[in-house]
TORKOL-4160 file (C-alpha; in steps of 0.2 Angstrom, whole numbers, padded with zeros to 4 digits, m for minus):
461
<pt num="1" X="m0239" Y="m0101" Z="m0255"/>
<pt num="2" X="m0223" Y="m0093" Z="m0258"/>
<pt num="3" X="m0229" Y="m0080" Z="m0269"/>
<pt num="4" X="m0241" Y="m0075" Z="m0256"/>
<pt num="5" X="m0227" Y="m0073" Z="m0244"/>
<pt num="6" X="m0216" Y="m0063" Z="m0255"/>
<pt num="7" X="m0231" Y="m0052" Z="m0259"/>
<pt num="8" X="m0233" Y="m0049" Z="m0239"/>
<pt num="9" X="m0216" Y="m0046" Z="m0237"/>
<pt num="10" X="m0215" Y="m0032" Z="m0252"/>
<pt num="11" X="m0230" Y="m0024" Z="m0245"/>
<pt num="12" X="m0223" Y="m0023" Z="m0228"/>
<pt num="13" X="m0205" Y="m0016" Z="m0234"/>
<pt num="14" X="m0215" Y="m0003" Z="m0244"/>
<pt num="15" X="m0225" Y="0003" Z="m0229"/>
<pt num="16" X="m0209" Y="0004" Z="m0220"/>
<pt num="17" X="m0200" Y="0014" Z="m0233"/>
<pt num="18" X="m0216" Y="0026" Z="m0234"/>
<pt num="19" X="m0216" Y="0030" Z="m0215"/>
<pt num="20" X="m0197" Y="0032" Z="m0214"/>
<pt num="21" X="m0192" Y="0040" Z="m0230"/>
<pt num="22" X="m0210" Y="0049" Z="m0236"/>
<pt num="23" X="m0200" Y="0061" Z="m0248"/>
<pt num="24" X="m0191" Y="0046" Z="m0256"/>
<pt num="25" X="m0204" Y="0035" Z="m0262"/>
<pt num="26" X="m0218" Y="0035" Z="m0273"/>
<pt num="27" X="m0234" Y="0025" Z="m0275"/>
<pt num="28" X="m0234" Y="0010" Z="m0288"/>
<pt num="29" X="m0241" Y="0013" Z="m0305"/>
<pt num="30" X="m0252" Y="0001" Z="m0315"/>
<pt num="31" X="m0238" Y="m0009" Z="m0322"/>
<pt num="32" X="m0230" Y="m0012" Z="m0305"/>
<pt num="33" X="m0217" Y="0001" Z="m0307"/>
<pt num="34" X="m0209" Y="0008" Z="m0291"/>
<pt num="35" X="m0198" Y="0024" Z="m0290"/>
<pt num="36" X="m0186" Y="0030" Z="m0277"/>
<pt num="37" X="m0179" Y="0048" Z="m0276"/>
<pt num="38" X="m0165" Y="0047" Z="m0265"/>
<pt num="39" X="m0156" Y="0063" Z="m0260"/>
<pt num="40" X="m0137" Y="0062" Z="m0256"/>
<pt num="41" X="m0133" Y="0071" Z="m0240"/>
<pt num="42" X="m0116" Y="0074" Z="m0235"/>
<pt num="43" X="m0118" Y="0081" Z="m0218"/>
<pt num="44" X="m0107" Y="0096" Z="m0215"/>
<pt num="45" X="m0100" Y="0104" Z="m0231"/>
<pt num="46" X="m0086" Y="0093" Z="m0238"/>
<pt num="47" X="m0073" Y="0096" Z="m0252"/>
<pt num="48" X="m0079" Y="0091" Z="m0269"/>
<pt num="49" X="m0066" Y="0091" Z="m0283"/>
<pt num="50" X="m0074" Y="0091" Z="m0300"/>
<pt num="51" X="m0059" Y="0083" Z="m0314"/>
<pt num="52" X="m0060" Y="0081" Z="m0332"/>
<pt num="53" X="m0064" Y="0064" Z="m0337"/>
<pt num="54" X="m0054" Y="0061" Z="m0353"/>
<pt num="55" X="m0060" Y="0044" Z="m0355"/>
<pt num="56" X="m0078" Y="0051" Z="m0357"/>
<pt num="57" X="m0072" Y="0060" Z="m0373"/>
<pt num="58" X="m0077" Y="0056" Z="m0391"/>
<pt num="59" X="m0065" Y="0044" Z="m0398"/>
<pt num="60" X="m0052" Y="0053" Z="m0409"/>
<pt num="61" X="m0056" Y="0070" Z="m0401"/>
<pt num="62" X="m0039" Y="0075" Z="m0392"/>
<pt num="63" X="m0038" Y="0090" Z="m0381"/>
<pt num="64" X="m0030" Y="0097" Z="m0367"/>
<pt num="65" X="m0037" Y="0091" Z="m0349"/>
<pt num="66" X="m0048" Y="0105" Z="m0341"/>
<pt num="67" X="m0041" Y="0113" Z="m0324"/>
<pt num="68" X="m0050" Y="0103" Z="m0308"/>
<pt num="69" X="m0063" Y="0113" Z="m0300"/>
<pt num="70" X="m0064" Y="0114" Z="m0280"/>
<pt num="71" X="m0081" Y="0115" Z="m0271"/>
<pt num="72" X="m0087" Y="0114" Z="m0254"/>
<pt num="73" X="m0105" Y="0104" Z="m0253"/>
<pt num="74" X="m0116" Y="0098" Z="m0240"/>
<pt num="75" X="m0127" Y="0088" Z="m0252"/>
<pt num="76" X="m0126" Y="0081" Z="m0271"/>
<pt num="77" X="m0140" Y="0079" Z="m0284"/>
<pt num="78" X="m0152" Y="0065" Z="m0280"/>
<pt num="79" X="m0152" Y="0046" Z="m0289"/>
<pt num="80" X="m0168" Y="0041" Z="m0297"/>
<pt num="81" X="m0171" Y="0023" Z="m0296"/>
<pt num="82" X="m0186" Y="0015" Z="m0306"/>
<pt num="83" X="m0186" Y="m0004" Z="m0302"/>
<pt num="84" X="m0200" Y="m0018" Z="m0303"/>
<pt num="85" X="m0201" Y="m0030" Z="m0289"/>
<pt num="86" X="m0203" Y="m0049" Z="m0296"/>
<pt num="87" X="m0217" Y="m0060" Z="m0289"/>
<pt num="88" X="m0202" Y="m0071" Z="m0281"/>
<pt num="89" X="m0194" Y="m0055" Z="m0272"/>
<pt num="90" X="m0186" Y="m0057" Z="m0259"/>
<pt num="91" X="m0185" Y="m0075" Z="m0257"/>
<pt num="92" X="m0177" Y="m0079" Z="m0274"/>
<pt num="93" X="m0176" Y="m0065" Z="m0286"/>
<pt num="94" X="m0168" Y="m0048" Z="m0285"/>
<pt num="95" X="m0178" Y="m0032" Z="m0288"/>
<pt num="96" X="m0176" Y="m0028" Z="m0307"/>
<pt num="97" X="m0169" Y="m0010" Z="m0309"/>
<pt num="98" X="m0178" Y="m0004" Z="m0325"/>
<pt num="99" X="m0168" Y="0012" Z="m0325"/>
<pt num="100" X="m0156" Y="0022" Z="m0314"/>
<pt num="101" X="m0152" Y="0041" Z="m0316"/>
<pt num="102" X="m0142" Y="0053" Z="m0306"/>
<pt num="103" X="m0147" Y="0071" Z="m0307"/>
<pt num="104" X="m0136" Y="0081" Z="m0318"/>
<pt num="105" X="m0127" Y="0064" Z="m0323"/>
<pt num="106" X="m0114" Y="0067" Z="m0311"/>
<pt num="107" X="m0111" Y="0049" Z="m0306"/>
<pt num="108" X="m0108" Y="0032" Z="m0317"/>
<pt num="109" X="m0125" Y="0022" Z="m0319"/>
<pt num="110" X="m0118" Y="0007" Z="m0324"/>
<pt num="111" X="m0105" Y="0005" Z="m0309"/>
<pt num="112" X="m0120" Y="0010" Z="m0297"/>
<pt num="113" X="m0131" Y="m0003" Z="m0304"/>
<pt num="114" X="m0119" Y="m0017" Z="m0301"/>
<pt num="115" X="m0116" Y="m0011" Z="m0283"/>
<pt num="116" X="m0133" Y="m0011" Z="m0280"/>
<pt num="117" X="m0137" Y="m0028" Z="m0287"/>
<pt num="118" X="m0123" Y="m0036" Z="m0278"/>
<pt num="119" X="m0131" Y="m0030" Z="m0261"/>
<pt num="120" X="m0145" Y="m0042" Z="m0261"/>
<pt num="121" X="m0146" Y="m0059" Z="m0253"/>
<pt num="122" X="m0159" Y="m0072" Z="m0256"/>
<pt num="123" X="m0173" Y="m0071" Z="m0243"/>
<pt num="124" X="m0169" Y="m0053" Z="m0238"/>
<pt num="125" X="m0177" Y="m0037" Z="m0242"/>
<pt num="126" X="m0164" Y="m0023" Z="m0249"/>
<pt num="127" X="m0173" Y="m0007" Z="m0254"/>
<pt num="128" X="m0170" Y="0000" Z="m0237"/>
<pt num="129" X="m0152" Y="m0004" Z="m0237"/>
<pt num="130" X="m0152" Y="0004" Z="m0255"/>
<pt num="131" X="m0159" Y="0020" Z="m0249"/>
<pt num="132" X="m0148" Y="0021" Z="m0234"/>
<pt num="133" X="m0132" Y="0017" Z="m0243"/>
<pt num="134" X="m0136" Y="0030" Z="m0256"/>
<pt num="135" X="m0143" Y="0045" Z="m0244"/>
<pt num="136" X="m0130" Y="0043" Z="m0233"/>
<pt num="137" X="m0116" Y="0045" Z="m0246"/>
<pt num="138" X="m0109" Y="0028" Z="m0240"/>
<pt num="139" X="m0109" Y="0023" Z="m0258"/>
<pt num="140" X="m0097" Y="0036" Z="m0264"/>
<pt num="141" X="m0082" Y="0026" Z="m0255"/>
<pt num="142" X="m0088" Y="0009" Z="m0263"/>
<pt num="143" X="m0086" Y="0016" Z="m0280"/>
<pt num="144" X="m0070" Y="0024" Z="m0276"/>
<pt num="145" X="m0075" Y="0044" Z="m0277"/>
<pt num="146" X="m0067" Y="0047" Z="m0261"/>
<pt num="147" X="m0048" Y="0048" Z="m0259"/>
<pt num="148" X="m0038" Y="0056" Z="m0245"/>
<pt num="149" X="m0027" Y="0072" Z="m0250"/>
<pt num="150" X="m0017" Y="0081" Z="m0236"/>
<pt num="151" X="m0025" Y="0073" Z="m0223"/>
<pt num="152" X="m0043" Y="0074" Z="m0227"/>
<pt num="153" X="m0056" Y="0064" Z="m0238"/>
<pt num="154" X="m0061" Y="0073" Z="m0255"/>
<pt num="155" X="m0073" Y="0068" Z="m0265"/>
<pt num="156" X="m0068" Y="0067" Z="m0284"/>
<pt num="157" X="m0080" Y="0067" Z="m0297"/>
<pt num="158" X="m0074" Y="0064" Z="m0315"/>
<pt num="159" X="m0084" Y="0073" Z="m0328"/>
<pt num="160" X="m0083" Y="0077" Z="m0347"/>
<pt num="161" X="m0087" Y="0095" Z="m0343"/>
<pt num="162" X="m0082" Y="0100" Z="m0326"/>
<pt num="163" X="m0085" Y="0119" Z="m0331"/>
<pt num="164" X="m0103" Y="0114" Z="m0334"/>
<pt num="165" X="m0107" Y="0102" Z="m0319"/>
<pt num="166" X="m0098" Y="0113" Z="m0307"/>
<pt num="167" X="m0113" Y="0126" Z="m0306"/>
<pt num="168" X="m0125" Y="0114" Z="m0306"/>
<pt num="169" X="m0119" Y="0105" Z="m0291"/>
<pt num="170" X="m0117" Y="0122" Z="m0281"/>
<pt num="171" X="m0136" Y="0127" Z="m0287"/>
<pt num="172" X="m0142" Y="0111" Z="m0282"/>
<pt num="173" X="m0134" Y="0112" Z="m0264"/>
<pt num="174" X="m0140" Y="0129" Z="m0262"/>
<pt num="175" X="m0158" Y="0124" Z="m0265"/>
<pt num="176" X="m0156" Y="0110" Z="m0254"/>
<pt num="177" X="m0149" Y="0120" Z="m0239"/>
<pt num="178" X="m0162" Y="0132" Z="m0242"/>
<pt num="179" X="m0176" Y="0121" Z="m0243"/>
<pt num="180" X="m0170" Y="0112" Z="m0226"/>
<pt num="181" X="m0169" Y="0129" Z="m0217"/>
<pt num="182" X="m0186" Y="0133" Z="m0222"/>
<pt num="183" X="m0193" Y="0118" Z="m0215"/>
<pt num="184" X="m0184" Y="0119" Z="m0199"/>
<pt num="185" X="m0190" Y="0130" Z="m0184"/>
<pt num="186" X="m0178" Y="0141" Z="m0174"/>
<pt num="187" X="m0179" Y="0152" Z="m0160"/>
<pt num="188" X="m0175" Y="0171" Z="m0163"/>
<pt num="189" X="m0164" Y="0178" Z="m0148"/>
<pt num="190" X="m0172" Y="0194" Z="m0148"/>
<pt num="191" X="m0191" Y="0190" Z="m0146"/>
<pt num="192" X="m0190" Y="0172" Z="m0140"/>
<pt num="193" X="m0202" Y="0166" Z="m0153"/>
<pt num="194" X="m0200" Y="0150" Z="m0161"/>
<pt num="195" X="m0203" Y="0152" Z="m0181"/>
<pt num="196" X="m0201" Y="0143" Z="m0197"/>
<pt num="197" X="m0186" Y="0146" Z="m0206"/>
<pt num="198" X="m0195" Y="0154" Z="m0220"/>
<pt num="199" X="m0199" Y="0168" Z="m0208"/>
<pt num="200" X="m0181" Y="0169" Z="m0203"/>
<pt num="201" X="m0164" Y="0174" Z="m0209"/>
<pt num="202" X="m0147" Y="0166" Z="m0206"/>
<pt num="203" X="m0133" Y="0178" Z="m0207"/>
<pt num="204" X="m0115" Y="0173" Z="m0212"/>
<pt num="205" X="m0110" Y="0172" Z="m0195"/>
<pt num="206" X="m0122" Y="0158" Z="m0192"/>
<pt num="207" X="m0136" Y="0166" Z="m0180"/>
<pt num="208" X="m0153" Y="0166" Z="m0185"/>
<pt num="209" X="m0166" Y="0180" Z="m0181"/>
<pt num="210" X="m0184" Y="0181" Z="m0186"/>
<pt num="211" X="m0187" Y="0193" Z="m0201"/>
<pt num="212" X="m0197" Y="0205" Z="m0189"/>
<pt num="213" X="m0184" Y="0208" Z="m0177"/>
<pt num="214" X="m0169" Y="0212" Z="m0191"/>
<pt num="215" X="m0181" Y="0224" Z="m0201"/>
<pt num="216" X="m0187" Y="0234" Z="m0186"/>
<pt num="217" X="m0168" Y="0234" Z="m0177"/>
<pt num="218" X="m0160" Y="0239" Z="m0195"/>
<pt num="219" X="m0173" Y="0251" Z="m0202"/>
<pt num="220" X="m0171" Y="0260" Z="m0185"/>
<pt num="221" X="m0152" Y="0261" Z="m0186"/>
<pt num="222" X="m0152" Y="0266" Z="m0205"/>
<pt num="223" X="m0165" Y="0281" Z="m0200"/>
<pt num="224" X="m0155" Y="0287" Z="m0187"/>
<pt num="225" X="m0139" Y="0285" Z="m0195"/>
<pt num="226" X="m0131" Y="0272" Z="m0183"/>
<pt num="227" X="m0125" Y="0262" Z="m0197"/>
<pt num="228" X="m0112" Y="0252" Z="m0187"/>
<pt num="229" X="m0126" Y="0243" Z="m0178"/>
<pt num="230" X="m0134" Y="0237" Z="m0195"/>
<pt num="231" X="m0127" Y="0219" Z="m0192"/>
<pt num="232" X="m0130" Y="0203" Z="m0181"/>
<pt num="233" X="m0139" Y="0207" Z="m0165"/>
<pt num="234" X="m0130" Y="0193" Z="m0155"/>
<pt num="235" X="m0121" Y="0201" Z="m0141"/>
<pt num="236" X="m0103" Y="0194" Z="m0144"/>
<pt num="237" X="m0106" Y="0199" Z="m0163"/>
<pt num="238" X="m0110" Y="0216" Z="m0158"/>
<pt num="239" X="m0095" Y="0217" Z="m0146"/>
<pt num="240" X="m0084" Y="0211" Z="m0160"/>
<pt num="241" X="m0093" Y="0224" Z="m0173"/>
<pt num="242" X="m0098" Y="0212" Z="m0185"/>
<pt num="243" X="m0108" Y="0221" Z="m0199"/>
<pt num="244" X="m0120" Y="0215" Z="m0213"/>
<pt num="245" X="m0116" Y="0214" Z="m0231"/>
<pt num="246" X="m0126" Y="0222" Z="m0245"/>
<pt num="247" X="m0135" Y="0206" Z="m0249"/>
<pt num="248" X="m0140" Y="0204" Z="m0231"/>
<pt num="249" X="m0146" Y="0221" Z="m0230"/>
<pt num="250" X="m0155" Y="0220" Z="m0245"/>
<pt num="251" X="m0166" Y="0204" Z="m0240"/>
<pt num="252" X="m0172" Y="0214" Z="m0225"/>
<pt num="253" X="m0175" Y="0232" Z="m0230"/>
<pt num="254" X="m0182" Y="0242" Z="m0244"/>
<pt num="255" X="m0172" Y="0249" Z="m0259"/>
<pt num="256" X="m0172" Y="0266" Z="m0253"/>
<pt num="257" X="m0165" Y="0261" Z="m0236"/>
<pt num="258" X="m0152" Y="0252" Z="m0244"/>
<pt num="259" X="m0147" Y="0266" Z="m0253"/>
<pt num="260" X="m0146" Y="0277" Z="m0238"/>
<pt num="261" X="m0136" Y="0262" Z="m0229"/>
<pt num="262" X="m0123" Y="0263" Z="m0243"/>
<pt num="263" X="m0122" Y="0282" Z="m0242"/>
<pt num="264" X="m0120" Y="0281" Z="m0224"/>
<pt num="265" X="m0105" Y="0270" Z="m0226"/>
<pt num="266" X="m0097" Y="0279" Z="m0239"/>
<pt num="267" X="m0099" Y="0294" Z="m0228"/>
<pt num="268" X="m0091" Y="0285" Z="m0213"/>
<pt num="269" X="m0076" Y="0280" Z="m0223"/>
<pt num="270" X="m0075" Y="0299" Z="m0229"/>
<pt num="271" X="m0077" Y="0306" Z="m0212"/>
<pt num="272" X="m0062" Y="0295" Z="m0205"/>
<pt num="273" X="m0050" Y="0303" Z="m0218"/>
<pt num="274" X="m0045" Y="0320" Z="m0212"/>
<pt num="275" X="m0039" Y="0324" Z="m0229"/>
<pt num="276" X="m0055" Y="0324" Z="m0237"/>
<pt num="277" X="m0062" Y="0341" Z="m0243"/>
<pt num="278" X="m0080" Y="0343" Z="m0250"/>
<pt num="279" X="m0084" Y="0352" Z="m0265"/>
<pt num="280" X="m0090" Y="0370" Z="m0261"/>
<pt num="281" X="m0101" Y="0370" Z="m0276"/>
<pt num="282" X="m0119" Y="0372" Z="m0269"/>
<pt num="283" X="m0126" Y="0359" Z="m0283"/>
<pt num="284" X="m0110" Y="0347" Z="m0280"/>
<pt num="285" X="m0105" Y="0345" Z="m0263"/>
<pt num="286" X="m0095" Y="0329" Z="m0268"/>
<pt num="287" X="m0081" Y="0323" Z="m0256"/>
<pt num="288" X="m0061" Y="0328" Z="m0265"/>
<pt num="289" X="m0047" Y="0318" Z="m0260"/>
<pt num="290" X="m0030" Y="0328" Z="m0256"/>
<pt num="291" X="m0019" Y="0324" Z="m0271"/>
<pt num="292" X="m0002" Y="0317" Z="m0269"/>
<pt num="293" X="0010" Y="0332" Z="m0267"/>
<pt num="294" X="0028" Y="0330" Z="m0276"/>
<pt num="295" X="0044" Y="0329" Z="m0266"/>
<pt num="296" X="0050" Y="0348" Z="m0261"/>
<pt num="297" X="0033" Y="0357" Z="m0265"/>
<pt num="298" X="0024" Y="0354" Z="m0248"/>
<pt num="299" X="0027" Y="0373" Z="m0244"/>
<pt num="300" X="0025" Y="0380" Z="m0261"/>
<pt num="301" X="0005" Y="0383" Z="m0260"/>
<pt num="302" X="0002" Y="0369" Z="m0272"/>
<pt num="303" X="m0003" Y="0357" Z="m0258"/>
<pt num="304" X="m0020" Y="0369" Z="m0256"/>
<pt num="305" X="m0025" Y="0365" Z="m0273"/>
<pt num="306" X="m0041" Y="0353" Z="m0276"/>
<pt num="307" X="m0050" Y="0349" Z="m0291"/>
<pt num="308" X="m0067" Y="0341" Z="m0289"/>
<pt num="309" X="m0069" Y="0325" Z="m0301"/>
<pt num="310" X="m0087" Y="0328" Z="m0302"/>
<pt num="311" X="m0090" Y="0346" Z="m0308"/>
<pt num="312" X="m0071" Y="0349" Z="m0312"/>
<pt num="313" X="m0071" Y="0365" Z="m0300"/>
<pt num="314" X="m0054" Y="0370" Z="m0293"/>
<pt num="315" X="m0053" Y="0378" Z="m0276"/>
<pt num="316" X="m0042" Y="0382" Z="m0262"/>
<pt num="317" X="m0044" Y="0370" Z="m0247"/>
<pt num="318" X="m0041" Y="0383" Z="m0234"/>
<pt num="319" X="m0052" Y="0397" Z="m0241"/>
<pt num="320" X="m0064" Y="0386" Z="m0251"/>
<pt num="321" X="m0064" Y="0398" Z="m0265"/>
<pt num="322" X="m0059" Y="0397" Z="m0284"/>
<pt num="323" X="m0041" Y="0393" Z="m0285"/>
<pt num="324" X="m0030" Y="0409" Z="m0284"/>
<pt num="325" X="m0013" Y="0400" Z="m0288"/>
<pt num="326" X="0001" Y="0396" Z="m0278"/>
<pt num="327" X="0009" Y="0413" Z="m0278"/>
<pt num="328" X="m0007" Y="0423" Z="m0273"/>
<pt num="329" X="m0010" Y="0424" Z="m0253"/>
<pt num="330" X="m0025" Y="0413" Z="m0248"/>
<pt num="331" X="m0037" Y="0426" Z="m0239"/>
<pt num="332" X="m0040" Y="0416" Z="m0223"/>
<pt num="333" X="m0020" Y="0418" Z="m0218"/>
<pt num="334" X="m0020" Y="0436" Z="m0223"/>
<pt num="335" X="m0036" Y="0440" Z="m0213"/>
<pt num="336" X="m0029" Y="0430" Z="m0198"/>
<pt num="337" X="m0012" Y="0439" Z="m0199"/>
<pt num="338" X="m0022" Y="0456" Z="m0201"/>
<pt num="339" X="m0032" Y="0452" Z="m0185"/>
<pt num="340" X="m0018" Y="0448" Z="m0176"/>
<pt num="341" X="m0008" Y="0464" Z="m0179"/>
<pt num="342" X="m0025" Y="0474" Z="m0175"/>
<pt num="343" X="m0026" Y="0465" Z="m0158"/>
<pt num="344" X="m0008" Y="0471" Z="m0154"/>
<pt num="345" X="m0012" Y="0490" Z="m0158"/>
<pt num="346" X="m0018" Y="0502" Z="m0147"/>
<pt num="347" X="m0038" Y="0506" Z="m0147"/>
<pt num="348" X="m0036" Y="0521" Z="m0157"/>
<pt num="349" X="m0027" Y="0511" Z="m0171"/>
<pt num="350" X="m0044" Y="0505" Z="m0180"/>
<pt num="351" X="m0046" Y="0523" Z="m0189"/>
<pt num="352" X="m0027" Y="0522" Z="m0195"/>
<pt num="353" X="m0031" Y="0504" Z="m0203"/>
<pt num="354" X="m0046" Y="0510" Z="m0210"/>
<pt num="355" X="m0038" Y="0524" Z="m0219"/>
<pt num="356" X="m0023" Y="0514" Z="m0224"/>
<pt num="357" X="m0029" Y="0498" Z="m0229"/>
<pt num="358" X="m0047" Y="0503" Z="m0233"/>
<pt num="359" X="m0055" Y="0490" Z="m0222"/>
<pt num="360" X="m0072" Y="0496" Z="m0213"/>
<pt num="361" X="m0076" Y="0496" Z="m0195"/>
<pt num="362" X="m0089" Y="0483" Z="m0196"/>
<pt num="363" X="m0078" Y="0471" Z="m0206"/>
<pt num="364" X="m0064" Y="0473" Z="m0192"/>
<pt num="365" X="m0075" Y="0470" Z="m0178"/>
<pt num="366" X="m0082" Y="0454" Z="m0186"/>
<pt num="367" X="m0065" Y="0446" Z="m0189"/>
<pt num="368" X="m0059" Y="0452" Z="m0173"/>
<pt num="369" X="m0075" Y="0443" Z="m0164"/>
<pt num="370" X="m0072" Y="0427" Z="m0175"/>
<pt num="371" X="m0054" Y="0425" Z="m0172"/>
<pt num="372" X="m0058" Y="0428" Z="m0153"/>
<pt num="373" X="m0071" Y="0415" Z="m0153"/>
<pt num="374" X="m0059" Y="0402" Z="m0163"/>
<pt num="375" X="m0046" Y="0405" Z="m0149"/>
<pt num="376" X="m0058" Y="0402" Z="m0137"/>
<pt num="377" X="m0064" Y="0386" Z="m0145"/>
<pt num="378" X="m0046" Y="0380" Z="m0146"/>
<pt num="379" X="m0042" Y="0385" Z="m0129"/>
<pt num="380" X="m0056" Y="0373" Z="m0123"/>
<pt num="381" X="m0052" Y="0359" Z="m0133"/>
<pt num="382" X="m0034" Y="0360" Z="m0128"/>
<pt num="383" X="m0039" Y="0360" Z="m0110"/>
<pt num="384" X="m0055" Y="0349" Z="m0109"/>
<pt num="385" X="m0053" Y="0337" Z="m0122"/>
<pt num="386" X="m0040" Y="0325" Z="m0130"/>
<pt num="387" X="m0042" Y="0321" Z="m0149"/>
<pt num="388" X="m0042" Y="0304" Z="m0156"/>
<pt num="389" X="m0025" Y="0300" Z="m0164"/>
<pt num="390" X="m0031" Y="0292" Z="m0179"/>
<pt num="391" X="m0046" Y="0304" Z="m0186"/>
<pt num="392" X="m0044" Y="0318" Z="m0174"/>
<pt num="393" X="m0061" Y="0319" Z="m0166"/>
<pt num="394" X="m0060" Y="0327" Z="m0149"/>
<pt num="395" X="m0067" Y="0318" Z="m0134"/>
<pt num="396" X="m0072" Y="0325" Z="m0118"/>
<pt num="397" X="m0073" Y="0312" Z="m0102"/>
<pt num="398" X="m0084" Y="0316" Z="m0089"/>
<pt num="399" X="m0081" Y="0300" Z="m0079"/>
<pt num="400" X="m0073" Y="0283" Z="m0080"/>
<pt num="401" X="m0057" Y="0275" Z="m0085"/>
<pt num="402" X="m0044" Y="0284" Z="m0096"/>
<pt num="403" X="m0045" Y="0270" Z="m0109"/>
<pt num="404" X="m0056" Y="0277" Z="m0124"/>
<pt num="405" X="m0064" Y="0269" Z="m0140"/>
<pt num="406" X="m0067" Y="0284" Z="m0153"/>
<pt num="407" X="m0084" Y="0283" Z="m0158"/>
<pt num="408" X="m0081" Y="0288" Z="m0175"/>
<pt num="409" X="m0067" Y="0276" Z="m0181"/>
<pt num="410" X="m0065" Y="0264" Z="m0166"/>
<pt num="411" X="m0047" Y="0267" Z="m0162"/>
<pt num="412" X="m0043" Y="0264" Z="m0143"/>
<pt num="413" X="m0032" Y="0277" Z="m0136"/>
<pt num="414" X="m0026" Y="0284" Z="m0118"/>
<pt num="415" X="m0036" Y="0299" Z="m0113"/>
<pt num="416" X="m0021" Y="0305" Z="m0103"/>
<pt num="417" X="m0007" Y="0306" Z="m0117"/>
<pt num="418" X="m0016" Y="0304" Z="m0132"/>
<pt num="419" X="m0007" Y="0287" Z="m0138"/>
<pt num="420" X="m0015" Y="0273" Z="m0148"/>
<pt num="421" X="m0018" Y="0257" Z="m0140"/>
<pt num="422" X="m0019" Y="0239" Z="m0143"/>
<pt num="423" X="m0038" Y="0235" Z="m0146"/>
<pt num="424" X="m0034" Y="0216" Z="m0140"/>
<pt num="425" X="m0025" Y="0221" Z="m0124"/>
<pt num="426" X="m0027" Y="0241" Z="m0121"/>
<pt num="427" X="m0024" Y="0240" Z="m0103"/>
<pt num="428" X="m0005" Y="0236" Z="m0104"/>
<pt num="429" X="m0003" Y="0254" Z="m0106"/>
<pt num="430" X="m0008" Y="0258" Z="m0089"/>
<pt num="431" X="m0003" Y="0241" Z="m0080"/>
<pt num="432" X="0016" Y="0240" Z="m0088"/>
<pt num="433" X="0031" Y="0252" Z="m0083"/>
<pt num="434" X="0039" Y="0261" Z="m0097"/>
<pt num="435" X="0023" Y="0272" Z="m0103"/>
<pt num="436" X="0027" Y="0288" Z="m0093"/>
<pt num="437" X="0015" Y="0296" Z="m0082"/>
<pt num="438" X="0001" Y="0283" Z="m0087"/>
<pt num="439" X="0007" Y="0269" Z="m0077"/>
<pt num="440" X="m0006" Y="0265" Z="m0064"/>
<pt num="441" X="m0017" Y="0279" Z="m0069"/>
<pt num="442" X="m0031" Y="0270" Z="m0078"/>
<pt num="443" X="m0042" Y="0280" Z="m0067"/>
<pt num="444" X="m0039" Y="0298" Z="m0061"/>
<pt num="445" X="m0045" Y="0303" Z="m0044"/>
<pt num="446" X="m0048" Y="0321" Z="m0036"/>
<pt num="447" X="m0042" Y="0317" Z="m0018"/>
<pt num="448" X="m0052" Y="0333" Z="m0013"/>
<pt num="449" X="m0068" Y="0327" Z="m0021"/>
<pt num="450" X="m0065" Y="0309" Z="m0015"/>
<pt num="451" X="m0064" Y="0313" Z="0003"/>
<pt num="452" X="m0080" Y="0310" Z="0014"/>
<pt num="453" X="m0090" Y="0325" Z="0017"/>
<pt num="454" X="m0105" Y="0324" Z="0029"/>
<pt num="455" X="m0122" Y="0328" Z="0022"/>
<pt num="456" X="m0132" Y="0344" Z="0024"/>
<pt num="457" X="m0143" Y="0343" Z="0040"/>
<pt num="458" X="m0132" Y="0328" Z="0048"/>
<pt num="459" X="m0118" Y="0338" Z="0055"/>
<pt num="460" X="m0112" Y="0331" Z="0073"/>
<pt num="461" X="m0120" Y="0341" Z="0085"/>
């Protein structure tokens, strides 16, 4: 009678385990052996310290202890139990543990087995308590693997080879998190569709989007050269300018688009440096940085020398021609000086210049036209735009306030005076005294334009 009661209790307990932890239990084999594969879940990532266990070293082998390795893990490899339930369990006999093994051997088997057997009390089932005790990682405290360091609980795992165990623990945690993510449903904040994690991508900032939305958006931005928007699509991340890294981009777009994305990022960095000059060779066109100029040589002409690291071509940064030496006048300043002299002469002077200097009328006319065009452009830029104080790009304001953000380098500046502004609090420049004529001038108003004017056809009769 008692044997039948034990058999009923065993069957009910196993059915409960199969319903609550279907991934942890396996059906009994012909010899009555039952198996439990229990994952160890830490919840949020916790600090794990893998230390060198010198006691596990071979006898007579002396060596220096290895340095502890610090990890941050959300799960640990599972514990495998093979057990046999005696006919008199749970009334009189404890379960018989045929074998116990922790994947990657990260925990002591003998100590864990002693703790498990000590949890059984006559007349009570214990398998559910075993699974929950291991799954919740509560057993780590009971076997003294958790210690308090600097005000936080740290899991300390002693091992004979920390440098071998650490990558195994990290790899398992990554697989576990990936599997959990793939099986969970998420709502994409772009299309608002609920998708399985296997069809989504979680960015480093924590936001999750479906792959279709990321692919459509990022491919469009890369094709249009808007590399700064290849990143998280969440409004707050867009405001903060959070961009994707190379690993995230490779998981969404093709290899050809990745190469274009990397080229666009490099080009953006080069464009923000006004000292960068591109090699004038048609088959090269590589960016050439300005070399450091020795003190005392700033005005000797050597500051115009550029040497391309790709093709070795030496050229002048002013005229883009082969390097003509520091003592030879650059053709551009000479031509500009000549045009200035020509424009100050009376109209009959060109014939004299042609005879004395050997210049042709067409060349003179071309140089003068180019000079006048450059002067007109410079005059318009000075009167109608303000240059970014960081990268030098000119900005024209058509409407709005005087707080500007450069579209090229993201520098905040004042449109009135050109001063750099703090990105965290740019409006202090306009609201605090001591900033010259910019105090209280966040907006510029033209009183003549702002005055009310009657609409045509509605004048007072």
